[in-house]
C-alpha positions in Angstrom: 24.2 16.3 9.0 23.6 13.4 6.7 21.9 14.0 3.4 18.9 11.9 4.2 18.4 13.6 7.5 18.6 17.0 5.8 16.0 16.0 3.2 13.7 14.7 5.9 13.9 17.9 7.9 13.5 20.0 4.8 10.3 18.1 4.0 9.0 18.6 7.5 9.6 22.4 7.3 7.9 22.6 3.9 4.9 20.8 5.3 4.8 22.6 8.6 1.1 22.3 9.0 1.3 18.6 9.5 1.0 16.6 12.7 1.9 13.1 13.6 5.7 12.8 13.9 7.5 14.6 11.2 10.9 13.9 12.7 14.3 13.4 11.1 15.1 10.4 13.3 12.5 7.7 13.1 12.1 5.6 16.3 12.2 1.8 16.2 8.9 0.2 15.2 6.6 -0.7 18.0 6.1 -4.4 17.2 3.6 -6.8 18.8 4.6 -9.1 21.6 6.8 -12.1 21.0 5.0 -15.2 19.7 3.6 -17.6 22.3 2.2 -20.8 20.9 -1.2 -22.0 21.8 -1.5 -24.9 24.2 -2.5 -27.2 21.4 0.2 -27.8 18.8 -1.0 -27.8 15.1 0.0 -30.2 12.4 -0.7 -30.7 8.7 0.1 -28.9 5.4 -0.3 -25.2 4.8 -0.6 -24.3 1.1 0.4 -20.7 0.3 -0.2 -19.3 -3.2 0.6 -15.9 -4.6 3.2 -13.1 -4.3 6.8 -14.3 -3.9 9.5 -14.1 -6.5 9.8 -13.3 -10.2 11.0 -15.6 -12.9 11.9 -18.6 -10.6 13.4 -16.5 -7.8 15.7 -14.5 -10.0 14.0 -11.4 -8.5 12.9 -12.0 -4.9 10.0 -9.8 -3.6 8.8 -11.4 -0.4 9.8 -15.0 -0.8 12.7 -14.7 1.6 10.3 -13.3 4.3 7.9 -16.2 3.8 10.7 -18.7 4.2 11.8 -17.0 7.3 8.2 -17.1 8.7 8.0 -20.8 7.9 11.3 -21.8 9.5 10.5 -19.8 12.6 7.0 -21.3 12.9 8.2 -24.9 12.4 10.5 -24.5 15.5 7.3 -24.4 17.5 5.2 -26.7 15.3 7.5 -29.3 13.8 4.6 -31.3 12.4 3.6 -28.5 10.0 4.6 -28.7 6.4 4.4 -26.0 3.8 3.5 -26.3 0.1 4.1 -23.0 -1.7 3.2 -21.8 -5.1 4.6 -18.2 -4.9 4.4 -17.6 -8.6 2.6 -14.3 -8.6 -0.6 -12.6 -7.3 -2.8 -13.5 -10.3 -3.7 -17.1 -9.3 -3.8 -16.5 -5.5 -7.5 -15.9 -4.9 -8.5 -18.5 -7.5 -6.5 -21.1 -5.4 -8.7 -20.3 -2.4 -12.0 -20.8 -4.1 -10.9 -23.9 -6.1 -9.6 -25.4 -2.8 -6.0 -26.0 -3.9 -4.6 -23.3 -1.6 -5.1 -22.3 2.0 -3.6 -18.8 2.1 -3.5 -16.2 -0.8 -0.6 -13.8 -0.4 -1.3 -10.7 -2.5 1.2 -8.4 -4.0 -1.5 -5.8 -4.6 -5.0 -5.0 -3.3 -7.6 -7.6 -4.1 -9.8 -6.8 -7.1 -13.6 -6.6 -7.0 -13.9 -9.4 -9.5 -11.8 -11.7 -7.3 -14.1 -11.0 -4.4 -17.1 -11.7 -6.6 -15.7 -15.0 -7.8 -15.0 -16.2 -4.3 -18.5 -15.1 -3.2 -20.0 -17.0 -6.2 -18.5 -20.2 -4.8 -19.0 -19.7 -1.0 -21.6 -17.0 -0.6 -19.3 -14.8 1.5 -16.1 -12.8 0.9 -12.6 -14.1 1.8 -11.1 -12.9 5.0 -8.1 -10.6 4.6 -5.4 -10.2 7.2 -2.8 -7.4 6.6 0.6 -9.0 7.3 3.1 -6.4 5.9 3.1 -2.7 5.4 4.1 -1.5 1.9 7.3 0.3 1.5 7.9 4.0 1.8 9.9 4.4 -1.5 11.1 1.0 -2.8 10.1 -0.2 -6.2 8.1 -3.5 -6.4 7.4 -3.4 -2.6 4.0 -1.8 -2.6 5.3 1.7 -2.1 3.1 4.4 -0.7 1.3 6.5 -3.3 2.2 10.2 -3.2 0.6 13.2 -4.8 2.9 15.8 -6.4 2.4 19.3 -7.6 4.9 21.8 -9.2 7.1 23.5 -6.7 5.7 26.9 -7.6 2.2 25.7 -6.8 1.0 27.5 -3.6 -0.8 24.5 -2.2 0.9 22.2 0.3 -2.1 20.0 1.4 -5.3 18.5 0.1 -8.0 16.2 1.4 -8.9 12.9 -0.3 -12.2 14.4 -1.2 -10.4 17.2 -3.1 -8.3 14.6 -4.9 -11.6 12.8 -5.8 -13.0 16.0 -7.1 -10.0 16.6 -9.4 -9.1 13.0 -10.6 -12.5 11.4 -10.5 -15.5 11.6 -12.9 -18.1 9.5 -11.0 -20.8 11.1 -9.0 -20.7 11.6 -5.2 -23.6 13.3 -3.5 -22.9 17.0 -2.9 -19.6 17.0 -4.7 -18.5 19.7 -7.1 -15.9 18.7 -9.6 -12.6 20.5 -9.4 -11.4 21.6 -12.8 -9.4 24.8 -11.9 -6.9 25.4 -9.1 -9.3 27.7 -7.5 -11.6 24.8 -7.0 -8.9 23.2 -4.8 -8.3 26.4 -2.8 -5.7 28.3 -4.7 -6.1 32.0 -4.9 -4.7 35.0 -6.9 -3.3 34.2 -10.3 -3.8 30.5 -9.8 -7.6 30.7 -9.2 -8.8 30.3 -12.8 -5.9 28.2 -14.1 -6.9 24.7 -15.3 -5.7 21.6 -13.5 -3.6 19.3 -15.5 -3.8 15.7 -14.3 -0.9 13.2 -14.4 -1.0 9.6 -13.3 0.2 6.0 -13.7 -1.9 3.8 -16.1 -5.4 3.2 -14.7 -4.9 -0.5 -15.6 -2.2 -0.9 -12.9 -2.7 -1.8 -9.2 -1.7 1.8 -8.2 -4.9 3.1 -9.9 -7.0 0.4 -8.3 -5.7 1.4 -4.9 -6.4 5.1 -5.7 -9.9 4.2 -6.7 -10.5 2.3 -3.5 -9.2 4.9 -1.1 -9.8 8.2 -3.0 -12.8 7.4 -5.1 -14.4 5.2 -2.4 -14.5 2.3 -4.8 -15.8 4.1 -7.9 -13.9 3.3 -11.1 -14.5 6.5 -13.2 -11.6 8.8 -13.9 -11.5 12.3 -15.3 -10.8 11.6 -19.0 -8.2 14.4 -19.2 -5.8 12.3 -17.1 -2.5 11.8 -18.8 -1.1 8.4 -18.2 2.6 7.4 -17.9 3.4 3.7 -18.5 6.7 2.1 -17.9 8.8 1.6 -21.0 9.0 -2.1 -22.1 11.4 -4.0 -20.0 11.8 -1.2 -17.5 13.5 -2.1 -14.2 13.6 1.4 -12.7 15.0 4.8 -13.2 14.3 7.0 -16.2 12.5 4.1 -18.0 9.8 4.0 -15.3 6.5 5.8 -15.9 6.8 7.3 -12.5 10.0 9.1 -13.3 8.7 10.2 -16.7 5.7 11.6 -14.8 7.6 13.8 -12.4 9.9 14.9 -15.1 7.0 16.0 -17.3 5.4 17.7 -14.3 8.6 19.7 -13.7 7.8 21.5 -17.0 4.1 22.1 -16.3 3.3 24.4 -13.3 -0.4 23.5 -13.6 0.2 19.8 -13.1 -0.9 17.5 -10.3 0.0 13.8 -10.4 0.4 10.7 -8.3 3.4 8.2 -8.2 5.8 7.5 -5.4 8.8 9.1 -3.6 11.3 6.8 -5.3 10.9 9.2 -8.2 12.5 12.5 -7.9 12.7 15.9 -9.6 13.6 19.1 -7.8 10.9 21.0 -9.6 8.0 19.1 -8.0 7.0 18.6 -4.4 4.8 16.2 -2.5 1.6 17.2 -0.8 0.3 16.4 2.7 -3.0 14.6 2.7 -6.0 14.6 5.0 -8.6 11.9 5.1 -11.4 14.6 5.4 -11.9 18.2 6.3 -10.9 18.8 9.9 -8.6 15.7 10.0 -4.9 16.1 10.4 -2.9 16.6 7.2 -0.1 14.0 7.1 3.2 14.2 5.2 4.4 11.2 3.2 7.3 10.2 5.5 8.6 6.8 6.3 7.5 7.0 9.9 3.9 8.0 8.8 3.8 5.1 6.5 4.9 2.7 9.3 2.3 4.1 11.7 -0.4 4.0 8.9 -1.3 7.7 9.5 -0.4 8.6 5.9 -3.7 8.0 4.0 -2.2 6.4 0.9 -0.1 3.7 2.7 -0.5 0.3 1.1 -0.6 -3.1 2.8 0.2 -6.7 1.8 -2.6 -9.0 2.7 -3.1 -12.7 3.2 -6.6 -14.0 2.4 -8.1 -17.2 3.7 -11.5 -18.9 3.6 -13.2 -18.3 7.0 -16.9 -18.8 7.2 -18.6 -15.8 9.0 -19.2 -16.5 12.7 -16.6 -19.3 12.8 -12.9 -19.3 13.7 -10.3 -19.8 11.1 -8.7 -23.2 10.5 -6.5 -23.7 13.7 -3.3 -24.2 11.7 -3.9 -21.1 9.6 -4.8 -19.1 12.7 -1.7 -20.1 14.5 0.6 -19.4 11.5 -0.9 -15.9 11.0 -0.6 -15.2 14.7 3.1 -16.0 14.4 3.4 -13.8 11.3 1.9 -10.8 13.2 4.0 -11.4 16.3 7.3 -9.7 17.0 9.0 -12.8 15.7 7.2 -12.7 12.3 7.5 -8.9 11.9 11.2 -8.9 12.7 11.7 -11.1 9.6 10.3 -8.2 7.5 12.9 -5.9 9.0 15.7 -8.5 8.2 14.6 -9.8 4.8 11.9 -7.5 3.5 14.0 -5.4 1.1 12.0 -2.3 1.8 8.7 -3.8 3.0 7.8 -2.5 6.5 6.3 -4.2 9.5 2.7 -4.2 10.9 3.1 -2.5 14.2 0.9 -2.3 17.3 -2.0 -1.8 17.7 -2.7 -2.9 14.1 -1.1 -6.3 14.5 -3.5 -7.1 17.4 -6.5 -5.9 15.4 -5.6 -8.0 12.4 -5.2 -11.1 14.6 -8.8 -10.6 15.9 -10.1 -11.3 12.4 -9.1 -15.0 12.9 -11.4 -15.6 15.8 
């Protein structure tokens, strides 16, 4: 048996309460149908701003995928030209509301102030279409956020509401804050032990994502959170904050922290997560990230300016239809470097946003 298969099966056994395909052998992704162009060809220039490559393509993130999308699309629509500024996520939304860009390709979740700035100009929010699933465990590819505890901790699962009770500080009606392991369901000698919180810096996109999904958009953290930043110039490994986090947790049986499965320490274990009480608890596996059943799966989104009640610009709609098709998503499998595709039925649902 291969090592990766063994690890996958071991994780499945450890999280035996879970549903939703905890299998050692992941099946091929169920992609959307092949692209069929609309009856009316499109022409003109499509201007894409945002996520792409670092330092003038020295480190490619998603630029190769975008080039693949464009080349494939031009085979059907030769009168389309592309004008890209894939210099980073920061200017992407600004390009939309200043009118110099047509599509904003984000490398992280959109921030509330970016939505507010767009709404200040147009009176409505930009339309976001998820075009890529974040990676399972690949650095700089929007990896899924995973919650860890020490291996001696008796808990193997938590709900998002329980995570909110521990990590958050804002108020939610009817919520009791979790400050001891008993508050999260542990019994015996664990019941009165304090919870020690570990996390990545709250100024990073991982924390913004955690706030959106776990805190329901609230921005207040438990002040006892211990943050683990990357060391200056870190490019992975022991200099990453995530690795420092799990290494520190290995020495603290009372710790709970969030990072990603690219960081490893045999003394810590990942938890299964449920969206709410009564919902399935889902393990952080690659298959569950691809099928979006794992609650802390991240997505890469393209935003565009679409007035409510009106269809998208025809050339943008057609291009995004191509991106979400089998043709476009196969480019992610070829060139994504860890990014994962948007499978059915999500691809069809995302395409409906363009109508």
